[in-house]
N, C-alpha and C positions, 0 to 999 in steps of 0.2 A: 663696320668695318670701316677703320684709318687706315686711309691713302697717305703716301708721301714718292717722290717719285727716288731713285735708286740713282744713287750717288755713285760713277767708276772710278775707285783708287786705281784699280791695275791693268793694265789688259798685257796677259800674257803672245807671244807669237804672230806670227802666221810662224808652219816652221814646217822648211821645203819639204821635209818626209810625211809630212802628216797632209792628207785632204781629210779629214773631219774628221771634227768629236765625235760618243756615241756612246761616250755615258762617266762620271765624276765621282769621286768622294773626294773624302779629310781623311787620313790616317794619324792626325793632328799632329804631323811633326808635316807634309809631306800628299803634297792636292797628288791623287791619281786622273793616269783620265784614259778611257779608251780608243781606241785610230786604224778600229778594222783585227788587224795582226798581233800590234801588240795593245797591254797594259802601260801606261810611260808616267812615271812617277815628275812630277815636278817641285823643286824647289819653288816656293813664292817666294824669297826675300831676293835670290839671286837670277829668279828664271830659268837655271839650267836645267836645263832634265840629270839628271842623276844614275839612273839608273831603266832599264825599261826590258817588260820581261813578252818572251817569242806566244803568247797563248790568245787563242781565237776570242777578243773585246770586239762583238756585231753590239753589243744596244749594254741596258745600263750597267751600274759597278757601282759596290757598298764595301765599307766595310764594320766588324766589328768589335775588333780591336785585339782580332786576332792574325782571320784570314783579309783574303780579298775574295768578291763574291766576283760573277760577269759571266755575265749570258752573250753565251755565244749557240746561232741560231735554234737553237731546240732545246738546250738547256744551261743548268745554271749549273757551271762549277764551282770552287770553293783553291780556294787558290794557298800557297803559301808563300808571302811578301816576300823572305826571306830568301827562297829561292826558286818561287817562278818556278815549283812545281803543282797538278793538277791534285791537291790529295782528293774530290768526289767529283761524283755530277748524279745531279734530278735534273726532270725532265721541267724545261720549262712549264710552267699551266696554260699555257694559249698555245702548243705547239713555235713553234717557229716569229710570231706572234709580235712576241714581246716586246715593250720600247723604253720601263725603266723597273728598278730594282730600289728597294731603301731598304 
């Protein structure tokens, strides 16, 4: 495996209302990150957060081209990114011990 040092192009934050980031995904336009009680959309061009969805967001975050998926305690939530509505849930494979989602 060829190894190379990563080049940091840009850093965002800290954000006064965010204690930690628990999952990150990209929807093709914005970066979404989980921060405990919300999913936050970040515009990588400006560093602004134009959207905040008030949903439980405790661990891994993913995007499938249409929906966001978010681990919340012992379940995975399917979320409409336009409305923030949880459309459905399924049990997380390891209960509340899961930490990533892809």
